[in-house]
N, C-alpha and C positions, 0 to 999 in steps of 0.2 A: 025671640028677642029681635027687635027692630035694630037697624043699623044705627049707631050713634050719630046724631046730627048736630050736637053742641058740646061744649066742654063739660057741662054738668052731666050729660048722659054718657059721655066717654068716661068720666071719672066713676060714675055708678057702674058702668059695664066693667071697668077694670077691677073695682072692689068685688063685684059678684064673681068674676073669673078667679080671683084670689080666695073666694069662699066666704064672703063677708056675713051673711046672715048666720052661718054656722060657726065660723072662725072670726074672733075678734081681730080686726085690723087696726093696729095702733100706729097711725101716721098722722101728721099734721096736715091741715088744709094747704098750707104753703108748700109742703113737700110734694103733695099731689099736683099743685099747679106748676111747680118746677119740673116734675117729670112729664107732664103733658106738654109744656113748652119745649122740652128737649126732644120729645118724640116727634113733635110737629116740625121742628127744625130738622131733625134727621131725615124725615120724610121728604121735605122740601129739597134737601141737599142731594139726596141719593136716588130719588124716584122721579123718572121722566114725566109722569103725569102731574107733578107738583110744580113744574117750571113752565114758564111761558116764553117762547122765543119772540123777540121784538127788535126793532131798530131804535136806537137812541141817538140823538144828536148832541154835539158838544162843540162850541166854538173854541178853538185853541187860542189861548191868550199868551201874552209875553211872559206871565208867570209860569204857565205850563212849559213853555220852552226853556226857560231858565232852570226850572225844577227837573226837567227831562222826564216828566211823567204827567199823566192826566189823572186828576182825583176821580174816583168812581164811588158811588154810594154803596153802603154795606149790603144792601139787599140784592145786588147783582151778583149772580154766581159764576158766570162764565162769559168771557169775551172771545169771540171766534175770529173776528177780523175787523179791521178799519177800513172805511170806504172813503176815499177822498172825494170832495164835491166837485173839484175841477181837475182837469188833466192838462198836461203840458201842450197838447194840440189845441185845446179850447181856450186857453189863457193867452197864448201869444197872438199879438196883433201885427206881427211883422209882415212887411210886403213880401219877403222872401220865404215866408213860412210855407211849408209843404201843403198844409191843409187850406191855407188862403189860396194858393196857386190852383189846387185841384178844384175848389169850389168855384173859382173864377172860370176855369175851363168848363165845368159842368154847367154853370149858368149860361155861358155863351153857347154851349150845345143845346141846352134846352130852349133857347131863344130861336135857334135855327132849326128846331125839330129834329135834330140829329141824335140827341140823346134821349133817355126816357128816365122816369123815376126809379125804376128797378135798378139801373146802373148806378144812380146817385146813392141809393140806399146801400148797394154793395160796397161802394167806395167809402161811405161813412163807416161801415162795419169794419172794412179793412184797415182804415185809419185808427179805429178803436183798438183792434188787435195789435197793431203796430205800437200804439201807446202803451198798451198793457205789457207787452213783451219787452219793450225797451226801457220803460220806466218802472214797471212792476207796481206792486202795492206795498204799503208799509207793513213791516213785520210787527206782530203783536206779541207781547208777553205780559200776562196778567197775574199779579200777586194778590190773591184774594184776601189773604190775612192782613195785607197792608192797604187794601182798597185803592190800588194803583193799577 
């Protein structure tokens, strides 16, 4: 027997496993369709091969803020984390901001050939670590039954 590759062949395979040519199986076609739907849903929910990890984007609106949740479609099984698009270091345009001052010094050093790009890259990574440690990432709680 080949591996079932469609709904019809899966239903035929299940009937044969129950002994259909020899034993009369008295079930309605709707019952068969319902059981196949349930089995596929169970497979998608609990087997890692049936899920796809991906990134989704969502713009937070005023309604989301007032509701205190973000609506999620029902086909999403799990939310592991939320990633902000901007950080506090990137969004501030203050003259006294630490990132602005360090970039100003780095650009001045690059103009005088005193600095190099490796130092500049290390400083950017250091500022990113500071941002992550001081501000953190938003905590996520996903209620799958409520799609929130």
